[in-house]
Structures are given as C-alpha cells and as structure tokens.
MMTF fields as JSON, N, C-alpha, C and O atoms, coordinates in Angstrom:
{
  "mmtfVersion": "1.0.0",
  "mmtfProducer": "UNKNOWN",
  "numBonds": 435,
  "numAtoms": 436,
  "numGroups": 109,
  "numChains": 1,
  "numModels": 1,
  "chainsPerModel": [1],
  "groupsPerChain": [109],
  "chainIdList": ["A"],
  "bondAtomList": [4, 2, 8, 6, 12, 10, 16, 14, 20, 18, 24, 22, 28, 26, 32, 30, 36, 34, 40, 38, 44, 42, 48, 46, 52, 50, 56, 54, 60, 58, 64, 62, 68, 66, 72, 70, 76, 74, 80, 78, 84, 82, 88, 86, 92, 90, 96, 94, 100, 98, 104, 102, 108, 106, 112, 110, 116, 114, 120, 118, 124, 122, 128, 126, 132, 130, 136, 134, 140, 138, 144, 142, 148, 146, 152, 150, 156, 154, 160, 158, 164, 162, 168, 166, 172, 170, 176, 174, 180, 178, 184, 182, 188, 186, 192, 190, 196, 194, 200, 198, 204, 202, 208, 206, 212, 210, 216, 214, 220, 218, 224, 222, 228, 226, 232, 230, 236, 234, 240, 238, 244, 242, 248, 246, 252, 250, 256, 254, 260, 258, 264, 262, 268, 266, 272, 270, 276, 274, 280, 278, 284, 282, 288, 286, 292, 290, 296, 294, 300, 298, 304, 302, 308, 306, 312, 310, 316, 314, 320, 318, 324, 322, 328, 326, 332, 330, 336, 334, 340, 338, 344, 342, 348, 346, 352, 350, 356, 354, 360, 358, 364, 362, 368, 366, 372, 370, 376, 374, 380, 378, 384, 382, 388, 386, 392, 390, 396, 394, 400, 398, 404, 402, 408, 406, 412, 410, 416, 414, 420, 418, 424, 422, 428, 426, 432, 430],
  "bondOrderList": [1, 1, 1, 1, 1, 1, 1, 1, 1, 1, 1, 1, 1, 1, 1, 1, 1, 1, 1, 1, 1, 1, 1, 1, 1, 1, 1, 1, 1, 1, 1, 1, 1, 1, 1, 1, 1, 1, 1, 1, 1, 1, 1, 1, 1, 1, 1, 1, 1, 1, 1, 1, 1, 1, 1, 1, 1, 1, 1, 1, 1, 1, 1, 1, 1, 1, 1, 1, 1, 1, 1, 1, 1, 1, 1, 1, 1, 1, 1, 1, 1, 1, 1, 1, 1, 1, 1, 1, 1, 1, 1, 1, 1, 1, 1, 1, 1, 1, 1, 1, 1, 1, 1, 1, 1, 1, 1, 1],
  "groupList": [{"groupName": "MET", "atomNameList": ["N", "CA", "C", "O"], "elementList": ["N", "C", "C", "O"], "formalChargeList": [0, 0, 0, 0], "bondAtomList": [1, 0, 2, 1, 3, 2], "bondOrderList": [1, 1, 2], "singleLetterCode": "M", "chemCompType": "L-PEPTIDE LINKING"}, {"groupName": "VAL", "atomNameList": ["N", "CA", "C", "O"], "elementList": ["N", "C", "C", "O"], "formalChargeList": [0, 0, 0, 0], "bondAtomList": [1, 0, 2, 1, 3, 2], "bondOrderList": [1, 1, 2], "singleLetterCode": "V", "chemCompType": "L-PEPTIDE LINKING"}, {"groupName": "SER", "atomNameList": ["N", "CA", "C", "O"], "elementList": ["N", "C", "C", "O"], "formalChargeList": [0, 0, 0, 0], "bondAtomList": [1, 0, 2, 1, 3, 2], "bondOrderList": [1, 1, 2], "singleLetterCode": "S", "chemCompType": "L-PEPTIDE LINKING"}, {"groupName": "ASN", "atomNameList": ["N", "CA", "C", "O"], "elementList": ["N", "C", "C", "O"], "formalChargeList": [0, 0, 0, 0], "bondAtomList": [1, 0, 2, 1, 3, 2], "bondOrderList": [1, 1, 2], "singleLetterCode": "N", "chemCompType": "L-PEPTIDE LINKING"}, {"groupName": "ILE", "atomNameList": ["N", "CA", "C", "O"], "elementList": ["N", "C", "C", "O"], "formalChargeList": [0, 0, 0, 0], "bondAtomList": [1, 0, 2, 1, 3, 2], "bondOrderList": [1, 1, 2], "singleLetterCode": "I", "chemCompType": "L-PEPTIDE LINKING"}, {"groupName": "LYS", "atomNameList": ["N", "CA", "C", "O"], "elementList": ["N", "C", "C", "O"], "formalChargeList": [0, 0, 0, 0], "bondAtomList": [1, 0, 2, 1, 3, 2], "bondOrderList": [1, 1, 2], "singleLetterCode": "K", "chemCompType": "L-PEPTIDE LINKING"}, {"groupName": "TYR", "atomNameList": ["N", "CA", "C", "O"], "elementList": ["N", "C", "C", "O"], "formalChargeList": [0, 0, 0, 0], "bondAtomList": [1, 0, 2, 1, 3, 2], "bondOrderList": [1, 1, 2], "singleLetterCode": "Y", "chemCompType": "L-PEPTIDE LINKING"}, {"groupName": "LEU", "atomNameList": ["N", "CA", "C", "O"], "elementList": ["N", "C", "C", "O"], "formalChargeList": [0, 0, 0, 0], "bondAtomList": [1, 0, 2, 1, 3, 2], "bondOrderList": [1, 1, 2], "singleLetterCode": "L", "chemCompType": "L-PEPTIDE LINKING"}, {"groupName": "GLY", "atomNameList": ["N", "CA", "C", "O"], "elementList": ["N", "C", "C", "O"], "formalChargeList": [0, 0, 0, 0], "bondAtomList": [1, 0, 2, 1, 3, 2], "bondOrderList": [1, 1, 2], "singleLetterCode": "G", "chemCompType": "PEPTIDE LINKING"}, {"groupName": "THR", "atomNameList": ["N", "CA", "C", "O"], "elementList": ["N", "C", "C", "O"], "formalChargeList": [0, 0, 0, 0], "bondAtomList": [1, 0, 2, 1, 3, 2], "bondOrderList": [1, 1, 2], "singleLetterCode": "T", "chemCompType": "L-PEPTIDE LINKING"}, {"groupName": "ARG", "atomNameList": ["N", "CA", "C", "O"], "elementList": ["N", "C", "C", "O"], "formalChargeList": [0, 0, 0, 0], "bondAtomList": [1, 0, 2, 1, 3, 2], "bondOrderList": [1, 1, 2], "singleLetterCode": "R", "chemCompType": "L-PEPTIDE LINKING"}, {"groupName": "ALA", "atomNameList": ["N", "CA", "C", "O"], "elementList": ["N", "C", "C", "O"], "formalChargeList": [0, 0, 0, 0], "bondAtomList": [1, 0, 2, 1, 3, 2], "bondOrderList": [1, 1, 2], "singleLetterCode": "A", "chemCompType": "L-PEPTIDE LINKING"}, {"groupName": "PHE", "atomNameList": ["N", "CA", "C", "O"], "elementList": ["N", "C", "C", "O"], "formalChargeList": [0, 0, 0, 0], "bondAtomList": [1, 0, 2, 1, 3, 2], "bondOrderList": [1, 1, 2], "singleLetterCode": "F", "chemCompType": "L-PEPTIDE LINKING"}, {"groupName": "PRO", "atomNameList": ["N", "CA", "C", "O"], "elementList": ["N", "C", "C", "O"], "formalChargeList": [0, 0, 0, 0], "bondAtomList": [1, 0, 2, 1, 3, 2], "bondOrderList": [1, 1, 2], "singleLetterCode": "P", "chemCompType": "L-PEPTIDE LINKING"}, {"groupName": "ASP", "atomNameList": ["N", "CA", "C", "O"], "elementList": ["N", "C", "C", "O"], "formalChargeList": [0, 0, 0, 0], "bondAtomList": [1, 0, 2, 1, 3, 2], "bondOrderList": [1, 1, 2], "singleLetterCode": "D", "chemCompType": "L-PEPTIDE LINKING"}, {"groupName": "TRP", "atomNameList": ["N", "CA", "C", "O"], "elementList": ["N", "C", "C", "O"], "formalChargeList": [0, 0, 0, 0], "bondAtomList": [1, 0, 2, 1, 3, 2], "bondOrderList": [1, 1, 2], "singleLetterCode": "W", "chemCompType": "L-PEPTIDE LINKING"}, {"groupName": "GLU", "atomNameList": ["N", "CA", "C", "O"], "elementList": ["N", "C", "C", "O"], "formalChargeList": [0, 0, 0, 0], "bondAtomList": [1, 0, 2, 1, 3, 2], "bondOrderList": [1, 1, 2], "singleLetterCode": "E", "chemCompType": "L-PEPTIDE LINKING"}, {"groupName": "GLN", "atomNameList": ["N", "CA", "C", "O"], "elementList": ["N", "C", "C", "O"], "formalChargeList": [0, 0, 0, 0], "bondAtomList": [1, 0, 2, 1, 3, 2], "bondOrderList": [1, 1, 2], "singleLetterCode": "Q", "chemCompType": "L-PEPTIDE LINKING"}, {"groupName": "HIS", "atomNameList": ["N", "CA", "C", "O"], "elementList": ["N", "C", "C", "O"], "formalChargeList": [0, 0, 0, 0], "bondAtomList": [1, 0, 2, 1, 3, 2], "bondOrderList": [1, 1, 2], "singleLetterCode": "H", "chemCompType": "L-PEPTIDE LINKING"}, {"groupName": "CYS", "atomNameList": ["N", "CA", "C", "O"], "elementList": ["N", "C", "C", "O"], "formalChargeList": [0, 0, 0, 0], "bondAtomList": [1, 0, 2, 1, 3, 2], "bondOrderList": [1, 1, 2], "singleLetterCode": "C", "chemCompType": "L-PEPTIDE LINKING"}],
  "groupTypeList": [0, 1, 2, 3, 4, 2, 5, 5, 1, 6, 4, 7, 8, 0, 9, 2, 2, 8, 10, 11, 12, 10, 13, 2, 14, 15, 11, 16, 10, 7, 11, 8, 1, 0, 2, 17, 12, 10, 13, 8, 8, 11, 13, 9, 8, 10, 18, 7, 11, 6, 2, 13, 15, 19, 1, 13, 2, 2, 1, 14, 3, 1, 10, 19, 1, 1, 1, 18, 16, 14, 7, 10, 11, 18, 3, 1, 0, 11, 15, 14, 12, 1, 0, 8, 12, 11, 16, 14, 3, 16, 7, 17, 1, 18, 7, 8, 11, 13, 13, 18, 5, 11, 18, 13, 13, 17, 9, 5, 13],
  "groupIdList": [1, 2, 3, 4, 5, 6, 7, 8, 9, 10, 11, 12, 13, 14, 15, 16, 17, 18, 19, 20, 21, 22, 23, 24, 25, 26, 27, 28, 29, 30, 31, 32, 33, 34, 35, 36, 37, 38, 39, 40, 41, 42, 43, 44, 45, 46, 47, 48, 49, 50, 51, 52, 53, 54, 55, 56, 57, 58, 59, 60, 61, 62, 63, 64, 65, 66, 67, 68, 69, 70, 71, 72, 73, 74, 75, 76, 77, 78, 79, 80, 81, 82, 83, 84, 85, 86, 87, 88, 89, 90, 91, 92, 93, 94, 95, 96, 97, 98, 99, 100, 101, 102, 103, 104, 105, 106, 107, 108, 109],
  "secStructList": [7, 7, 7, 1, 4, 4, 4, 3, 3, 3, 3, 3, 3, 3, 3, 6, 6, 1, 7, 5, 7, 1, 1, 6, 6, 2, 2, 2, 2, 2, 2, 2, 2, 4, 4, 4, 7, 1, 6, 6, 7, 7, 7, 1, 1, 1, 7, 7, 7, 7, 7, 6, 6, 3, 3, 3, 3, 3, 3, 6, 6, 3, 3, 3, 3, 3, 3, 3, 6, 2, 2, 2, 2, 2, 7, 2, 2, 2, 2, 2, 2, 2, 2, 2, 2, 2, 2, 2, 6, 6, 3, 3, 3, 3, 3, 1, 1, 7, 7, 1, 1, 7, 7, 7, 7, 7, 7, 7, 7],
  "xCoordList": [3.233, 1.998, 2.275, 3.002, 1.701, 1.876, 0.763, -0.411, 1.133, 0.117, -0.654, -0.173, -1.85, -2.699, -2.063, -2.24, -1.321, -0.689, 0.334, 0.464, 1.06, 2.11, 1.551, 2.31, 0.255, -0.357, -0.885, -1.601, -0.543, -1.038, 0.076, 1.238, -0.312, 0.587, -0.035, -1.215, 0.748, 0.282, 0.851, 2.065, -0.043, 0.364, 0.023, -1.147, 1.061, 0.863, 0.715, 1.312, -0.072, -0.254, 0.873, 0.659, 2.082, 3.291, 4.289, 4.555, 4.834, 5.783, 7.112, 7.351, 7.957, 9.264, 10.103, 11.016, 9.797, 10.52, 9.866, 10.351, 8.766, 8.136, 7.031, 6.58, 6.584, 5.499, 4.139, 3.995, 3.15, 1.791, 1.242, 1.408, 0.588, 0.004, -1.368, -2.129, -1.682, -2.967, -3.663, -2.988, -4.972, -5.911, -6.035, -5.624, -6.601, -6.665, -7.555, -7.406, -8.472, -9.353, -8.885, -9.683, -7.592, -7.062, -7.318, -7.613, -7.209, -7.367, -8.793, -8.99, -9.778, -11.169, -11.46, -12.208, -10.87, -11.062, -10.482, -11.137, -9.244, -8.605, -9.373, -9.616, -9.75, -10.514, -11.881, -12.391, -12.473, -13.745, -13.628, -14.495, -12.557, -12.306, -12.122, -12.555, -11.485, -11.176, -12.317, -12.184, -13.418, -14.497, -15.134, -15.692, -15.06, -15.662, -14.857, -15.381, -13.594, -12.746, -12.853, -12.241, -13.643, -13.954, -14.299, -14.599, -14.262, -14.693, -16.135, -16.999, -16.403, -17.754, -18.107, -19.214, -17.204, -17.478, -18.206, -18.559, -18.422, -19.07, -20.545, -21.225, -21.056, -22.474, -23.316, -22.855, -24.524, -25.407, -26.515, -27.018, -26.883, -28.006, -27.801, -28.778, -26.572, -26.311, -25.475, -24.887, -25.434, -24.6, -23.136, -22.78, -22.312, -20.876, -20.367, -20.67, -19.601, -18.917, -17.5, -17.29, -16.542, -15.155, -14.914, -15.537, -14.011, -13.581, -12.764, -12.019, -12.885, -12.039, -10.563, -9.698, -10.277, -8.901, -8.252, -7.056, -9.018, -8.469, -9.277, -10.351, -8.752, -9.515, -8.764, -7.574, -9.446, -8.798, -8.655, -9.505, -7.575, -7.305, -6.358, -6.216, -5.714, -4.676, -3.662, -3.988, -2.438, -1.354, -0.717, -0.231, -0.721, -0.151, -0.708, 0.043, -2.004, -2.695, -2.289, -2.477, -1.741, -1.421, -2.374, -2.427, -3.126, -4.054, -3.291, -2.166, -3.905, -3.279, -4.351, -5.535, -3.919, -4.781, -4.104, -2.915, -4.878, -4.38, -4.852, -6.053, -3.899, -4.202, -3.812, -2.676, -4.744, -4.484, -3.988, -4.494, -3.004, -2.425, -3.41, -3.126, -4.551, -5.566, -6.083, -6.575, -5.973, -6.367, -5.546, -6.078, -4.248, -3.376, -3.807, -3.804, -4.175, -4.628, -5.949, -6.192, -6.799, -8.115, -8.014, -8.641, -7.215, -7.113, -5.776, -5.613, -4.827, -3.479, -3.448, -2.606, -4.339, -4.365, -4.821, -4.315, -5.768, -6.202, -5.051, -4.823, -4.33, -3.161, -2.127, -1.605, -1.838, -0.855, -1.287, -0.452, -2.59, -3.106, -2.803, -2.306, -3.102, -2.889, -1.404, -1.003, -0.597, 0.841, 1.452, 2.373, 0.94, 1.389, 1.028, 1.807, -0.149, -0.577, 0.424, 0.848, 0.793, 1.748, 3.105, 3.723, 3.556, 4.858, 4.846, 5.764, 3.812, 3.728, 3.708, 4.218, 3.116, 2.995, 4.065, 4.02, 5.034, 6.16, 5.708, 6.292, 4.649, 4.132, 4.93, 5.475, 4.99, 5.68, 4.84, 3.633, 5.491, 4.823, 5.52, 6.745, 4.724, 5.261, 4.601, 3.375, 5.424, 4.929, 4.793, 5.638, 3.721, 3.573, 2.879, 1.822, 3.428, 2.862, 2.902, 3.725, 2.02, 2.068, 3.389, 3.941, 3.887, 5.133, 4.916, 3.817, 5.959, 5.84, 5.589, 4.81, 6.243, 6.052, 6.112, 7.083, 5.093, 5.122, 6.051, 6.105, 6.77, 7.632, 6.753, 5.857, 6.982, 6.117, 6.253, 7.306, 5.181, 5.25, 6.254, 6.428, 6.904, 7.818, 7.018, 6.056, 7.417, 6.755, 7.559, 8.783, 6.846, 7.522, 8.205, 7.627, 9.454, 10.177, 9.582, 10.076],
  "yCoordList": [-22.503, -21.764, -20.429, -20.365, -19.372, -18.028, -17.764, -17.995, -17.283, -17.018, -15.757, -14.908, -15.642, -14.478, -13.221, -12.134, -13.358, -12.205, -11.581, -10.357, -12.399, -11.867, -11.028, -10.334, -11.074, -10.29, -8.955, -8.264, -8.588, -7.339, -6.321, -6.66, -5.058, -3.933, -3.049, -2.706, -2.688, -1.839, -0.438, -0.238, 0.522, 1.923, 2.574, 2.742, 2.933, 3.515, 5.022, 5.673, 5.564, 7.005, 7.637, 8.45, 7.251, 7.738, 8.023, 7.162, 9.231, 9.574, 8.853, 8.286, 8.889, 8.235, 8.874, 8.243, 10.116, 10.782, 10.531, 11.029, 9.763, 9.403, 10.323, 10.213, 11.227, 12.142, 11.563, 10.903, 11.817, 11.352, 12.096, 13.31, 11.36, 11.951, 12.513, 11.891, 13.664, 14.333, 14.548, 14.71, 14.557, 14.562, 13.17, 12.174, 13.119, 11.855, 10.815, 9.621, 11.243, 10.291, 9.974, 9.557, 10.171, 9.955, 8.536, 8.343, 7.539, 6.14, 5.872, 5.199, 6.396, 6.219, 6.95, 6.452, 8.127, 8.895, 8.155, 8.03, 7.661, 6.942, 5.661, 5.37, 4.905, 3.676, 3.99, 3.204, 5.106, 5.511, 5.796, 5.406, 6.475, 6.759, 5.448, 5.328, 4.476, 3.212, 2.194, 1.079, 2.542, 1.589, 1.024, -0.073, 1.751, 1.26, 0.144, -0.584, 0.004, -1.028, -2.278, -2.376, -3.229, -4.426, -5.568, -5.346, -6.783, -7.92, -7.716, -7.414, -7.872, -7.703, -6.271, -6.011, -5.325, -3.927, -3.218, -3.817, -1.935, -1.102, -1.46, -1.602, -1.61, -1.892, -0.653, 0.473, -0.854, 0.277, 0.347, -0.675, 1.573, 1.796, 1.292, 1.013, 1.166, 0.693, 1.721, 2.619, 1.575, 2.447, 2.15, 1.08, 3.11, 2.952, 1.775, 1.645, 0.935, -0.163, -0.209, -0.048, -0.424, -0.464, -1.675, -2.724, -1.51, -2.618, -3.586, -3.142, -4.891, -5.82, -5.69, -6.266, -4.941, -4.743, -3.495, -3.276, -2.672, -1.428, -1.079, -0.484, -1.454, -1.374, -0.537, -0.759, 0.422, 1.165, 0.262, -0.587, 0.461, -0.351, 0.43, 1.644, -0.253, 0.369, -0.691, -1.87, -0.242, -1.081, -0.312, 0.803, -0.902, -0.238, 1.173, 2.112, 1.319, 2.6, 3.64, 4.837, 3.204, 4.085, 3.723, 2.567, 4.701, 4.453, 3.944, 4.371, 3.033, 2.503, 2.084, 2.026, 1.791, 1.213, -0.077, -0.094, -1.154, -2.447, -2.621, -2.654, -2.73, -2.838, -4.233, -4.663, -4.936, -6.285, -6.19, -5.391, -7.0, -6.953, -7.328, -7.072, -7.921, -8.204, -6.911, -6.924, -5.797, -4.514, -4.225, -3.734, -4.527, -4.283, -5.117, -4.625, -6.371, -7.24, -6.745, -6.876, -6.179, -5.702, -4.368, -4.186, -3.434, -2.105, -1.488, -0.97, -1.553, -1.081, 0.421, 0.879, 1.192, 2.638, 2.918, 3.842, 2.135, 2.294, 1.953, 2.648, 0.879, 0.487, 1.612, 1.986, 2.144, 3.227, 4.459, 5.154, 4.733, 5.871, 5.706, 6.631, 4.535, 4.294, 4.333, 4.957, 3.67, 3.652, 5.048, 5.437, 5.791, 7.152, 8.055, 8.934, 7.847, 8.597, 8.382, 9.333, 7.13, 6.813, 7.459, 8.03, 7.364, 7.939, 9.464, 10.062, 10.088, 11.549, 12.123, 13.217, 11.377, 11.844, 11.254, 11.427, 10.551, 9.958, 9.061, 9.079, 8.266, 7.366, 6.068, 5.636, 5.457, 4.18, 3.083, 2.994, 2.254, 1.157, -0.139, -0.24, -1.139, -2.439, -3.513, -3.592, -4.331, -5.388, -6.687, -7.017, -7.423, -8.77, -8.879, -9.504, -8.3, -8.432, -7.078, -6.228, -6.876, -5.592, -5.477, -6.482, -4.271, -4.096, -4.506, -4.371, -5.001, -5.396, -4.19, -4.248, -3.124, -1.881, -0.726, -0.585, 0.088, 1.304, 2.296, 2.356, 3.061, 4.075, 5.137, 5.665, 5.463, 6.438, 7.823, 8.177, 8.611, 9.972, 10.809, 10.644, 11.707, 12.626, 13.77, 14.243, 14.206, 15.362, 16.597, 16.551, 17.699, 18.951, 19.501, 19.509, 19.969, 20.522, 21.812, 22.397],
  "zCoordList": [2.229, 2.373, 3.045, 4.036, 2.509, 3.048, 4.047, 3.755, 5.22, 6.238, 5.893, 5.142, 6.445, 6.224, 6.793, 6.243, 7.895, 8.523, 7.578, 7.537, 6.82, 5.96, 4.822, 4.146, 4.596, 3.534, 4.033, 3.309, 5.248, 5.825, 5.955, 6.182, 5.803, 5.994, 7.075, 6.998, 8.067, 9.156, 8.956, 8.969, 8.77, 8.662, 10.001, 10.347, 10.74, 12.065, 11.992, 11.134, 12.88, 12.994, 13.766, 14.666, 13.399, 14.04, 12.921, 12.083, 12.914, 11.858, 12.094, 13.16, 11.085, 11.208, 12.311, 12.843, 12.653, 13.751, 15.109, 16.125, 15.14, 16.407, 16.872, 18.012, 16.021, 16.407, 16.034, 15.005, 16.878, 16.598, 15.389, 15.266, 14.501, 13.303, 13.643, 14.385, 13.114, 13.339, 12.021, 11.005, 11.985, 13.098, 13.716, 13.121, 14.903, 15.632, 14.95, 15.208, 14.09, 13.407, 11.981, 11.142, 11.712, 10.368, 9.869, 8.69, 10.748, 10.326, 9.841, 8.829, 10.556, 10.158, 8.852, 8.011, 8.684, 7.451, 6.253, 5.218, 6.395, 5.298, 4.97, 3.799, 5.979, 5.744, 5.137, 4.339, 5.495, 4.913, 3.43, 2.648, 3.04, 1.626, 0.859, -0.287, 1.491, 0.829, 0.94, 0.435, 1.578, 1.824, 0.56, 0.593, -0.554, -1.792, -2.445, -3.288, -2.067, -2.633, -1.772, -0.709, -2.254, -1.479, -2.409, -3.582, -1.902, -2.721, -3.174, -2.351, -4.43, -4.955, -5.279, -5.75, -5.046, -5.36, -4.237, -3.221, -4.44, -3.427, -3.308, -4.324, -2.081, -1.903, -2.211, -2.022, -2.675, -2.963, -1.921, -1.456, -1.565, -0.666, 0.745, 1.44, 1.186, 2.544, 3.289, 2.688, 4.593, 5.407, 5.128, 4.634, 5.452, 5.263, 6.083, 7.269, 5.44, 6.119, 5.571, 4.368, 6.436, 5.994, 5.102, 5.267, 4.171, 3.333, 4.191, 5.065, 3.962, 4.712, 4.328, 4.987, 3.276, 2.82, 3.402, 3.206, 4.115, 4.684, 5.931, 5.839, 7.099, 8.336, 9.377, 9.602, 10.012, 11.095, 12.321, 12.589, 13.049, 14.231, 15.13, 14.978, 16.06, 16.871, 17.301, 17.443, 17.501, 17.998, 19.147, 18.96, 20.321, 21.502, 21.677, 21.941, 21.532, 21.677, 20.643, 20.863, 19.528, 18.407, 17.275, 16.855, 16.778, 15.678, 14.465, 14.205, 13.728, 12.526, 11.542, 11.873, 10.328, 9.315, 8.881, 8.561, 8.874, 8.428, 6.99, 6.719, 6.075, 4.653, 4.187, 4.389, 3.57, 3.064, 1.627, 0.839, 1.295, -0.048, -1.15, -2.321, -0.824, -1.839, -2.473, -3.601, -1.749, -2.323, -3.569, -4.564, -3.52, -4.671, -5.873, -7.001, -5.641, -6.731, -7.31, -8.509, -6.461, -6.895, -7.643, -8.686, -7.097, -7.697, -7.307, -6.202, -8.228, -7.925, -7.643, -6.869, -8.248, -7.977, -6.544, -5.908, -6.032, -4.645, -3.699, -2.709, -4.016, -3.219, -3.223, -2.173, -4.399, -4.516, -3.736, -3.157, -3.716, -2.961, -1.467, -0.825, -0.925, 0.507, 0.85, 1.832, 0.044, 0.311, 0.105, 0.824, -0.872, -1.088, 0.072, 0.443, 0.652, 1.831, 2.964, 3.62, 3.184, 4.249, 3.974, 4.872, 2.732, 2.379, 2.466, 3.026, 1.916, 1.921, 3.339, 3.583, 4.264, 5.651, 6.564, 7.782, 5.958, 6.675, 7.822, 8.906, 7.568, 8.586, 8.615, 7.599, 9.787, 9.928, 9.28, 9.507, 8.472, 7.775, 8.159, 8.086, 8.575, 8.968, 8.117, 8.035, 7.49, 6.628, 7.404, 8.237, 7.124, 7.655, 8.983, 9.068, 10.016, 11.353, 12.041, 11.701, 13.005, 13.71, 14.467, 14.914, 14.608, 15.36, 16.812, 17.35, 17.429, 18.837, 19.721, 20.673, 19.4, 20.134, 19.151, 18.407, 19.147, 18.323, 19.012, 20.24, 18.229, 18.822, 19.461, 18.801, 20.723, 21.386, 20.786, 20.255, 20.872, 20.332, 21.118, 22.325, 20.395, 21.057, 21.64, 21.035, 22.802, 23.407, 23.043, 22.923, 22.869, 22.53, 23.768, 24.855, 23.597, 24.76, 25.244, 26.208]
}
C-alpha cells in the first residue's frame, strides 16, 4: 500500500542555490491559478478556494506549495505547468515527504 504522503510533491520557495524566491506571496499566487483544477471541476459562483491538489503551505518558515500527484491524473497539462514553474525558477522540489530542513536563504555579502 502506498501512503498518502508519498503522493505529494513539495515545491519550496528556495532556489537550488539557497536564495529565497520572490515575491513573498508566490505560493498563494500559484495555488490560486491552480484552484480550478480540483475533484469535480471548478466551482461556479463561489469564492476562491484552493484545490486540494495544490495548496500553499510552509516548511521551516519557508513558503512552499504542496502538490498532490492526483493533479497529474486529472490534468497532465496542469501538472506540467506547476512542475515547469518550479524548474524554470530553479526551486527546490522534494518528492514524498517534506524536507527535514529547508536550506536557509543566502544573505547577500
């Protein structure tokens, strides 16, 4: 049996070089764009609610987006968009479980 945790991908707001990703509300913006991709389709006439497949969160005070692999089964283009966003911005991606410690941001000398 596969655990629910193993179906999650954590995209951290930290670049591969350890710098904080900006703007600071990037996770909410990305999850907002992805809010229409949800079980049963996008709701009509309701306030914005995040999709259970793409939720903003934080790990060790680093903003992140938790993406569930069910998004890929529902809409592979939406999945590719989110993963492409992470790759294009060189964000740290962790499969399965949240990282024990996010790499701290580098300070400018």
